[in-house]
C-alpha positions in Angstrom: -5.0 -83.8 174.3 -3.2 -87.1 173.9 -1.1 -86.1 170.9 2.1 -86.9 172.8 1.2 -90.6 172.7 3.9 -91.9 170.3 2.0 -95.0 169.0 -1.1 -92.9 168.2 1.1 -90.2 166.5 2.9 -92.8 164.4 -0.4 -94.5 163.4 -1.9 -91.2 162.4 1.2 -90.3 160.3 0.9 -93.7 158.6 -2.9 -93.1 157.9 -2.2 -89.6 156.5 0.5 -91.1 154.2 -1.9 -93.7 152.9 -4.6 -91.0 152.5 -2.1 -88.8 150.5 -1.2 -91.7 148.2 -4.7 -92.7 147.5 -5.5 -91.4 144.0 -9.3 -92.0 143.9 -11.4 -89.3 145.5 -14.3 -91.6 146.4 -11.9 -94.0 148.0 -10.3 -91.2 150.0 -13.7 -90.3 151.3 -14.8 -93.8 152.1 -11.6 -95.0 153.7 -10.4 -91.9 155.6 -13.3 -89.5 156.2 -15.9 -90.1 158.9 -19.4 -89.7 157.5 -19.6 -86.7 159.7 -16.2 -85.2 158.7 -16.3 -81.5 158.6 -14.2 -78.8 157.0 -13.3 -75.3 158.0 -11.5 -73.1 155.4 -10.2 -70.0 157.2 -8.9 -68.2 154.1 -12.0 -69.1 151.9 -15.0 -69.7 154.3 -17.2 -70.7 151.4 -15.3 -74.0 151.2 -16.4 -75.0 154.6 -18.3 -78.3 154.9 -20.6 -80.0 157.4 -20.2 -83.6 156.1 -18.1 -86.0 154.1 -20.2 -85.8 151.0 -19.6 -82.1 150.7 -15.8 -82.5 151.1 -15.8 -85.2 148.5 -17.8 -83.0 146.1 -15.3 -80.1 146.7 -12.4 -82.5 145.8 -14.2 -83.6 142.6 -14.9 -79.9 141.7 -11.2 -79.0 142.3 -10.1 -81.9 140.2 -12.5 -81.1 137.3 -11.4 -77.4 137.3 -7.7 -78.4 137.1 -7.0 -75.7 139.6 -7.9 -77.2 143.0 -9.0 -75.1 145.9 -5.6 -73.6 145.7 -2.3 -75.1 144.6 -2.8 -78.1 146.8 -0.7 -81.2 146.1 -3.7 -83.3 147.1 -5.9 -81.5 144.6 -3.2 -81.9 141.9 -2.9 -85.6 142.6 -6.7 -85.9 142.3 -6.9 -84.1 138.9 -7.4 -86.8 136.2 -5.5 -84.7 133.7 -2.4 -84.9 135.9 -2.9 -88.4 137.3 0.4 -90.1 137.5 2.3 -86.8 137.1 4.5 -85.7 140.0 3.6 -82.3 141.3 6.4 -79.7 141.3 7.2 -80.5 144.9 5.7 -83.8 146.1 6.3 -83.8 149.8 5.1 -82.4 153.1 5.7 -82.6 156.8 3.4 -83.8 159.5 3.6 -83.5 163.2 1.3 -83.6 166.3 -0.3 -80.4 167.3 0.9 -78.6 170.4 -1.5 -77.7 173.2 -1.4 -74.1 172.0 -2.5 -75.2 168.5 -5.7 -76.9 169.9 -7.9 -74.2 168.5 -10.3 -73.7 165.6 -10.2 -70.1 164.5 -13.0 -67.7 164.9 -16.7 -68.1 165.5 -17.5 -66.7 162.1 -15.6 -69.5 160.3 -17.0 -72.3 162.4 -20.7 -71.1 162.5 -20.9 -70.2 158.9 -19.1 -73.2 157.6 -19.2 -76.3 159.7 -22.5 -75.5 161.5 -21.3 -75.1 165.1 -22.6 -72.4 167.4 -19.1 -71.3 168.6 -15.5 -72.2 168.5 -15.8 -73.1 172.2 -18.5 -75.7 171.4 -16.3 -77.3 168.8 -13.3 -77.3 171.2 -15.4 -78.9 173.9 -16.6 -81.6 171.4 -13.1 -82.3 170.3 -11.9 -82.8 173.9 -14.9 -84.8 174.9 -14.6 -87.2 171.9 -10.8 -87.5 172.2 -9.9 -85.9 168.8 -6.2 -86.0 167.9 -4.8 -83.2 165.7 -1.9 -83.3 163.3 -0.4 -80.3 161.4 0.4 -80.9 157.8 2.4 -78.4 155.8 1.9 -79.0 152.1 1.1 -76.2 149.6 -1.4 -75.3 152.2 -1.4 -75.5 155.9 -4.0 -77.9 157.3 -4.7 -79.3 160.7 -6.2 -82.7 160.3 -8.3 -84.0 163.2 -9.0 -87.7 163.8 -11.2 -89.5 166.2 -11.8 -93.2 166.9 -15.0 -94.6 165.4 -16.6 -98.0 165.3 -16.4 -99.4 161.8 -19.5 -100.3 159.7 -19.7 -103.8 161.2 -19.8 -102.3 164.7 -16.9 -104.4 165.7 -13.6 -102.5 165.4 -12.6 -99.0 166.3 -10.5 -97.2 163.8 -9.2 -93.6 163.4 -11.2 -91.5 160.9 -10.7 -87.9 159.9 -13.3 -85.8 161.6 -12.2 -82.3 160.7 -10.1 -80.6 158.1 -9.0 -77.1 159.4 -7.5 -75.4 156.4 -5.5 -72.6 157.9 -3.6 -71.2 154.9 -3.7 -71.4 151.1 -0.9 -70.0 149.0 2.6 -70.3 147.8 4.4 -72.9 149.9 6.4 -75.9 149.0 5.9 -78.4 151.9 9.2 -77.6 153.5 8.0 -74.9 156.0 7.3 -77.4 158.8 10.7 -78.5 159.8 9.6 -80.2 163.1 7.4 -82.9 161.5 7.9 -86.3 159.8 8.9 -85.8 156.2 6.6 -87.6 153.7 7.7 -87.9 150.1 5.5 -88.5 147.1 
C-alpha cells in the first residue's frame, strides 16, 4: 500500500475536498466515481452497490427524502431543500489508511452488497490494482478508495473513487479523527 506517498496523499485530499464541495449529485458521480465504483455499507448492508449508477441513485434518494442514508453532511449538502444551508457542523478530517486498516469487513457485507466472492478477493484486487485508501470522519466514518484510471479519451490517468466503505453511521460531528487533515465547509 503506497498511502505513505505524500504527493499522492495530498492529491487525494484535494480531490476529496473538491468532491465534498460539489453540490450536484450527477456531477459528483461523473467527475469523481469510477463507472465501476462500488459501495459497502457495514451498518446497513442494503445500501451496498456494485456500480456508480446505483451509488448516484442512492444519493438522489437520500436527497429527496430529506433524511439521507444517515445524518451525513454529504447527503445534507445534496438535499435541494437545504442547498446553500450550512450543516450544523460542516467539517471533517481525512487521512491515509494505515496498513492495519487495509481491510473490507466481513464476507457477508462484501458478497451481498458489492458482488465479490470474499473479502480476500476484494483485498487482492485492491492490492493488484494499486488502490489508495483514505479515512474520512464526517457524521459517518467512511474509507474512500481510489485507483488510477485512464480518462474517457484514453490519454490521461487520473484518480477515481473505486469503493466507498461506509463503516459507521450515527451521531458524530467530524471531529473524531484528530490525525487527519481538517477540511472545513
